[in-house]
C-alpha positions as a Markdown table, in Angstrom:
| # | Residue | x | y | z |
|---|---|---|---|---|
| 1 | Met | -16.4 | 97.7 | -5.6 |
| 2 | Pro | -16.8 | 95.9 | -2.7 |
| 3 | Arg | -20.3 | 93.9 | -4.2 |
| 4 | Arg | -18.2 | 93.0 | -6.6 |
| 5 | Phe | -15.2 | 91.6 | -4.4 |
| 6 | Leu | -18.4 | 89.6 | -2.6 |
| 7 | Gln | -19.5 | 88.0 | -5.4 |
| 8 | Leu | -16.1 | 87.2 | -6.6 |
| 9 | Ser | -15.0 | 85.6 | -2.8 |
| 10 | Gly | -18.2 | 83.9 | -3.3 |
| 11 | Ser | -18.1 | 82.2 | -6.3 |
| 12 | Ile | -14.2 | 81.0 | -5.3 |
| 13 | Gly | -15.8 | 79.7 | -2.2 |
| 14 | Ala | -18.1 | 77.7 | -4.4 |
| 15 | Leu | -15.1 | 76.6 | -6.5 |
| 16 | Phe | -13.1 | 75.6 | -3.4 |
| 17 | Leu | -16.3 | 73.5 | -2.4 |
| 18 | Tyr | -17.0 | 72.0 | -6.2 |
| 19 | Leu | -13.3 | 71.1 | -5.9 |
| 20 | Leu | -12.9 | 69.8 | -2.6 |
| 21 | Phe | -16.0 | 67.3 | -3.0 |
| 22 | Phe | -14.8 | 65.9 | -6.2 |
| 23 | Leu | -11.7 | 65.2 | -5.0 |
| 24 | Gln | -12.9 | 63.1 | -1.7 |
| 25 | His | -15.0 | 61.5 | -4.3 |
| 26 | Ala | -12.3 | 60.9 | -6.7 |
| 27 | Asn | -10.3 | 59.2 | -3.5 |
| 28 | Ala | -13.0 | 56.9 | -3.1 |
| 29 | Gln | -12.8 | 55.5 | -6.8 |
| 30 | Val | -10.8 | 52.1 | -7.8 |
| 31 | Arg | -9.0 | 51.4 | -10.9 |
| 32 | Val | -10.1 | 48.2 | -13.1 |
| 33 | Ser | -7.6 | 47.2 | -15.3 |
| 34 | Gly | -6.9 | 44.0 | -17.6 |
| 35 | Met | -7.5 | 42.6 | -21.3 |
| 36 | Val | -10.4 | 41.9 | -23.3 |
| 37 | Ala | -10.1 | 39.2 | -25.6 |
| 38 | Asp | -12.2 | 37.1 | -28.1 |
| 39 | Ala | -13.6 | 34.3 | -25.7 |
| 40 | Asp | -12.4 | 31.6 | -28.9 |
| 41 | Ala | -9.2 | 32.4 | -30.0 |
| 42 | Arg | -8.2 | 34.5 | -26.6 |
| 43 | Thr | -6.7 | 36.7 | -28.4 |
| 44 | Gly | -6.9 | 40.3 | -27.0 |
| 45 | Leu | -9.6 | 42.6 | -29.1 |
| 46 | Pro | -8.1 | 46.0 | -29.8 |
| 47 | Gly | -10.8 | 48.9 | -30.0 |
| 48 | Val | -13.4 | 47.5 | -27.6 |
| 49 | Thr | -15.7 | 50.1 | -25.8 |
| 50 | Ile | -15.9 | 50.1 | -21.8 |
| 51 | Ile | -18.9 | 52.5 | -20.3 |
| 52 | Asn | -19.5 | 53.0 | -17.1 |
| 53 | Lys | -23.4 | 53.2 | -16.8 |
| 54 | Ser | -23.3 | 54.8 | -13.6 |
| 55 | Thr | -21.8 | 58.0 | -15.0 |
| 56 | Arg | -21.3 | 57.4 | -19.2 |
| 57 | Ser | -17.8 | 58.1 | -18.7 |
| 58 | Gly | -15.4 | 55.4 | -20.7 |
| 59 | Thr | -12.6 | 54.2 | -22.4 |
| 60 | Ile | -11.4 | 52.5 | -25.6 |
| 61 | Ser | -9.2 | 49.1 | -25.1 |
| 62 | Asn | -5.4 | 49.6 | -26.9 |
| 63 | Glu | -4.2 | 47.8 | -29.9 |
| 64 | Ser | -3.2 | 44.3 | -27.7 |
| 65 | Gly | -7.2 | 44.7 | -25.9 |
| 66 | Arg | -5.7 | 46.0 | -22.8 |
| 67 | Phe | -7.8 | 48.8 | -21.0 |
| 68 | Ser | -7.8 | 50.8 | -17.8 |
| 69 | Ile | -10.7 | 52.6 | -16.4 |
| 70 | Asp | -11.5 | 54.4 | -13.0 |
| 71 | Ala | -14.8 | 53.6 | -11.5 |
| 72 | Met | -16.7 | 53.8 | -8.2 |
| 73 | Pro | -17.6 | 50.2 | -6.2 |
| 74 | Gly | -20.9 | 48.9 | -7.3 |
| 75 | Asp | -20.7 | 50.6 | -10.7 |
| 76 | Thr | -21.6 | 48.7 | -14.0 |
| 77 | Leu | -19.2 | 48.1 | -16.8 |
| 78 | Glu | -20.1 | 47.5 | -20.3 |
| 79 | Phe | -17.9 | 46.3 | -22.5 |
| 80 | Ser | -19.1 | 46.5 | -26.3 |
| 81 | Ile | -17.7 | 46.2 | -29.8 |
| 82 | Leu | -19.6 | 45.4 | -33.2 |
| 83 | Ser | -19.9 | 41.5 | -34.0 |
| 84 | Tyr | -19.5 | 40.8 | -30.3 |
| 85 | Tyr | -22.1 | 40.3 | -27.4 |
| 86 | Arg | -22.4 | 42.8 | -24.6 |
| 87 | Lys | -20.8 | 42.1 | -21.4 |
| 88 | Ser | -21.2 | 43.8 | -18.1 |
| 89 | Leu | -18.9 | 43.5 | -14.9 |
| 90 | Thr | -20.1 | 45.2 | -11.6 |
| 91 | Val | -16.9 | 47.1 | -9.8 |
| 92 | Pro | -15.5 | 45.4 | -6.9 |
| 93 | Thr | -14.0 | 47.4 | -3.7 |
| 94 | Thr | -10.8 | 47.5 | -4.5 |
| 95 | Ser | -8.9 | 47.4 | -8.1 |
| 96 | Met | -8.3 | 44.7 | -9.9 |
| 97 | Phe | -7.0 | 43.1 | -13.0 |
| 98 | Ile | -9.2 | 41.2 | -14.8 |
| 99 | Asn | -9.2 | 39.0 | -18.7 |
| 100 | Val | -12.7 | 39.9 | -19.7 |
| 101 | Tyr | -13.8 | 37.3 | -22.9 |
| 102 | Leu | -16.4 | 38.2 | -25.5 |
| 103 | Thr | -18.2 | 36.3 | -27.5 |
| 104 | Arg | -18.8 | 36.5 | -31.0 |
| 105 | Gln | -22.2 | 36.9 | -32.7 |
| 106 | Val | -22.5 | 34.7 | -35.9 |
| 107 | Ile | -25.6 | 34.3 | -37.8 |
| 108 | Gly | -26.1 | 30.8 | -39.4 |
| 109 | Leu | -27.7 | 30.5 | -43.2 |
| 110 | Gly | -28.1 | 26.8 | -43.9 |
| 111 | Gln | -24.9 | 25.7 | -44.1 |
| 112 | Val | -23.5 | 29.2 | -44.7 |
| 113 | Thr | -21.8 | 30.8 | -41.5 |
| 114 | Val | -21.6 | 34.8 | -42.0 |
| 115 | Val | -20.1 | 37.3 | -40.1 |
| 116 | Gly | -21.7 | 40.7 | -40.6 |
| 117 | Lys | -19.1 | 43.7 | -41.7 |
| 118 | Asp | -20.3 | 46.8 | -43.4 |
| 119 | Tyr | -17.7 | 49.6 | -42.3 |
| 120 | Lys | -20.9 | 52.4 | -42.7 |
| 121 | His | -23.1 | 50.9 | -40.9 |
| 122 | Asp | -20.9 | 49.6 | -38.2 |
| 123 | Ser | -19.9 | 53.5 | -38.4 |
| 124 | Leu | -22.9 | 55.0 | -38.1 |
| 125 | Ala | -24.1 | 52.6 | -35.3 |
| 126 | Thr | -21.1 | 53.3 | -33.1 |
| 127 | Arg | -21.8 | 57.1 | -33.7 |
| 128 | Glu | -25.3 | 57.3 | -33.0 |
| 129 | Glu | -24.7 | 55.2 | -30.0 |
| 130 | Tyr | -21.9 | 57.3 | -28.3 |
| 131 | Gly | -22.8 | 60.9 | -30.0 |
| 132 | Lys | -22.4 | 62.6 | -26.8 |
| 133 | Tyr | -18.6 | 62.1 | -26.9 |
| 134 | Phe | -18.4 | 62.3 | -30.9 |
| 135 | Asn | -19.8 | 66.0 | -30.1 |
| 136 | Tyr | -18.5 | 67.0 | -27.3 |
| 137 | His | -17.1 | 70.4 | -27.3 |
| 138 | Lys | -13.8 | 71.0 | -25.2 |
| 139 | Pro | -14.4 | 74.3 | -23.4 |
| 140 | Gly | -12.4 | 77.6 | -24.4 |
| 141 | Ala | -11.5 | 80.9 | -23.8 |
| 142 | Met | -15.2 | 82.2 | -25.7 |
| 143 | Asp | -17.2 | 79.6 | -24.0 |
| 144 | Val | -15.8 | 81.4 | -20.4 |
| 145 | Leu | -16.4 | 84.7 | -21.0 |
| 146 | Lys | -20.0 | 83.8 | -22.6 |
| 147 | Thr | -21.0 | 81.8 | -19.3 |
| 148 | Leu | -18.7 | 84.3 | -16.7 |
| 149 | Pro | -21.4 | 86.7 | -16.8 |
| 150 | Ser | -24.8 | 84.6 | -16.5 |
| 151 | Asn | -23.0 | 81.3 | -14.5 |
| 152 | Pro | -19.3 | 82.4 | -13.2 |
| 153 | Ile | -19.0 | 78.8 | -11.1 |
| 154 | Thr | -19.5 | 77.2 | -14.1 |
| 155 | Ala | -17.4 | 79.7 | -16.1 |
| 156 | Leu | -14.6 | 78.9 | -13.5 |
| 157 | Thr | -14.8 | 74.9 | -13.6 |
| 158 | Tyr | -14.1 | 75.4 | -17.3 |
| 159 | Leu | -10.6 | 76.9 | -16.2 |
| 160 | Val | -10.1 | 73.8 | -14.1 |
| 161 | Pro | -8.7 | 70.3 | -16.1 |
| 162 | Ser | -11.1 | 68.1 | -13.9 |
| 163 | Lys | -10.9 | 64.4 | -14.3 |
| 164 | Ala | -14.3 | 64.1 | -16.1 |
| 165 | Arg | -13.4 | 66.5 | -18.3 |
| 166 | Lys | -10.3 | 65.0 | -18.9 |
| 167 | Arg | -11.8 | 61.3 | -19.5 |
| 168 | Lys | -14.4 | 62.6 | -21.8 |
| 169 | Glu | -11.5 | 64.2 | -24.1 |
| 170 | His | -9.8 | 61.3 | -23.8 |
| 171 | Phe | -12.7 | 58.8 | -24.9 |
| 172 | Gln | -13.3 | 61.2 | -27.4 |
| 173 | Glu | -10.2 | 60.8 | -29.0 |
| 174 | Gln | -9.5 | 57.2 | -28.8 |
| 175 | Leu | -13.5 | 57.4 | -30.9 |
| 176 | Val | -12.2 | 59.2 | -33.4 |
| 177 | Tyr | -8.6 | 57.5 | -33.4 |
| 178 | Trp | -10.6 | 53.6 | -34.0 |
| 179 | Glu | -12.9 | 54.8 | -36.4 |
| 180 | Lys | -10.2 | 56.1 | -38.8 |
| 181 | Glu | -8.3 | 52.8 | -38.3 |
| 182 | Lys | -11.2 | 50.6 | -39.2 |
| 183 | Phe | -12.0 | 52.8 | -42.4 |
| 184 | Ile | -8.3 | 52.5 | -43.2 |
| 185 | Asp | -9.2 | 48.0 | -42.3 |
| 186 | Asn | -12.1 | 48.5 | -44.6 |
| 187 | Arg | -10.7 | 49.7 | -47.5 |
| 188 | Tyr | -6.8 | 48.0 | -47.3 |
| 189 | Asn | -8.2 | 44.7 | -46.7 |
| 190 | Pro | -6.4 | 41.7 | -47.0 |
| 191 | Glu | -8.4 | 40.1 | -50.0 |
| 192 | Leu | -7.6 | 43.2 | -52.1 |
| 193 | Val | -3.7 | 43.0 | -50.7 |
| 194 | Glu | -3.7 | 39.1 | -51.1 |
| 195 | Arg | -5.2 | 39.4 | -54.7 |
| 196 | Met | -2.5 | 41.9 | -55.9 |
| 197 | Thr | 0.5 | 40.4 | -54.1 |
| 198 | Lys | -0.5 | 36.4 | -54.1 |
| 199 | Leu | 1.4 | 37.3 | -51.0 |
| 200 | Ser | -0.3 | 35.0 | -47.8 |
| 201 | Gly | -0.1 | 34.4 | -44.4 |
| 202 | Asp | 2.6 | 36.0 | -42.1 |
| 203 | Glu | 4.2 | 37.5 | -44.9 |
| 204 | Leu | 1.2 | 39.6 | -46.2 |
| 205 | Asp | 0.8 | 40.8 | -42.9 |
| 206 | Thr | 4.2 | 41.8 | -43.0 |
| 207 | Phe | 3.5 | 43.7 | -46.3 |
| 208 | Met | 0.5 | 45.4 | -45.2 |
| 209 | Leu | 1.6 | 46.3 | -42.0 |
| 210 | Arg | 4.8 | 48.0 | -43.3 |
| 211 | Tyr | 3.0 | 49.4 | -46.0 |
| 212 | Arg | -0.2 | 50.6 | -44.3 |
| 213 | Pro | -2.0 | 53.6 | -46.2 |
| 214 | Gly | -2.5 | 56.7 | -43.6 |
| 215 | Tyr | -6.1 | 58.1 | -43.4 |
| 216 | Gln | -5.9 | 61.0 | -45.6 |
| 217 | Phe | -5.0 | 59.5 | -48.4 |
| 218 | Leu | -7.8 | 56.9 | -48.2 |
| 219 | Gln | -9.9 | 59.6 | -48.1 |
| 220 | Glu | -9.4 | 61.0 | -51.6 |
| 221 | Ala | -8.1 | 58.1 | -53.2 |
| 222 | Thr | -10.2 | 56.8 | -55.7 |
| 223 | Glu | -9.7 | 52.8 | -56.0 |
| 224 | Tyr | -7.2 | 53.2 | -58.9 |
| 225 | Asp | -5.4 | 55.6 | -56.6 |
| 226 | Leu | -5.4 | 52.4 | -54.1 |
| 227 | Met | -4.5 | 49.7 | -56.3 |
| 228 | Leu | -1.7 | 51.8 | -57.7 |
| 229 | Phe | -0.5 | 52.5 | -54.6 |
| 230 | Ile | -0.2 | 49.0 | -53.5 |
| 231 | Lys | 1.1 | 47.8 | -56.6 |
| 232 | Glu | 4.0 | 50.3 | -56.3 |
| 233 | Ser | 4.6 | 49.4 | -52.6 |
| 234 | Phe | 4.7 | 45.6 | -53.7 |
| 235 | Lys | 7.6 | 46.8 | -55.9 |
| 236 | His | 9.4 | 48.3 | -52.9 |
| 237 | Tyr | 9.1 | 45.4 | -50.8 |
| 238 | Gln | 10.2 | 43.1 | -53.6 |
| 239 | Gln | 13.5 | 45.4 | -54.3 |
| 240 | Asp | 14.1 | 45.2 | -50.5 |
| 241 | Lys | 13.8 | 41.7 | -50.2 |
| 242 | Ala | 15.8 | 41.0 | -52.9 |
| 243 | His | 18.8 | 42.9 | -51.5 |
| 244 | Met | 18.2 | 41.6 | -48.1 |
| 245 | Pro | 21.2 | 38.9 | -48.4 |
| 246 | Ala | 23.5 | 41.1 | -49.4 |
| 247 | Lys | 22.9 | 43.8 | -46.3 |
| 248 | Lys | 23.1 | 40.7 | -43.9 |
| 249 | Glu | 26.6 | 39.7 | -45.7 |
| 250 | Glu | 27.6 | 43.1 | -45.1 |
| 251 | Gln | 26.8 | 43.4 | -41.9 |
| 252 | Gln | 29.1 | 40.2 | -41.6 |
């Protein structure tokens, strides 16, 4: 009994020192936030991966290109997205807000300009590069029980919601989310929708956003299913558009 008590006390003491070191380390961090944008269009880029090359932790820019990441002064942040050149930024000594502009990679073939877009190739490349995060496994009760006999310190850290683990889990969620969004964009693309509806410009954008299909549906849908979905959605869109003047008169 005394030996087990001493072992447990030693484990708790080591865990306390670990938490103290982690908190001291976290206090020295600074926050870098801002927007990642296309260098030419000056519009925000969603789905840009921001990696801290020192810690291998990271985040992804949101739908408008905004991002925020904690890092140590002197760390190197790398901004990357397929079809754009990578860009690196050294973390300053104080928190800062910055706009990061990425330049698109363009391949010229004679008089034809080609910008590569291959979803399967891009997805495989992303999974290969960030496999560590795609394959990350969140520690559970079984992990604690398996690890406790041989390494009680590691087992106890599984029970502590550390910032590093939360960042990994959040980054994994973002990677999976954006991969699904790119899969939807690949199948439900403007060229197909425009061909079937004859819509264009802002009206095409409005229609595509309003009737954007889900990831689960597109995983199982054939090309015929997708075209039928667009056709039926366009019928609803036309009906709603036809009733809009009447609705406005009723509101007045």
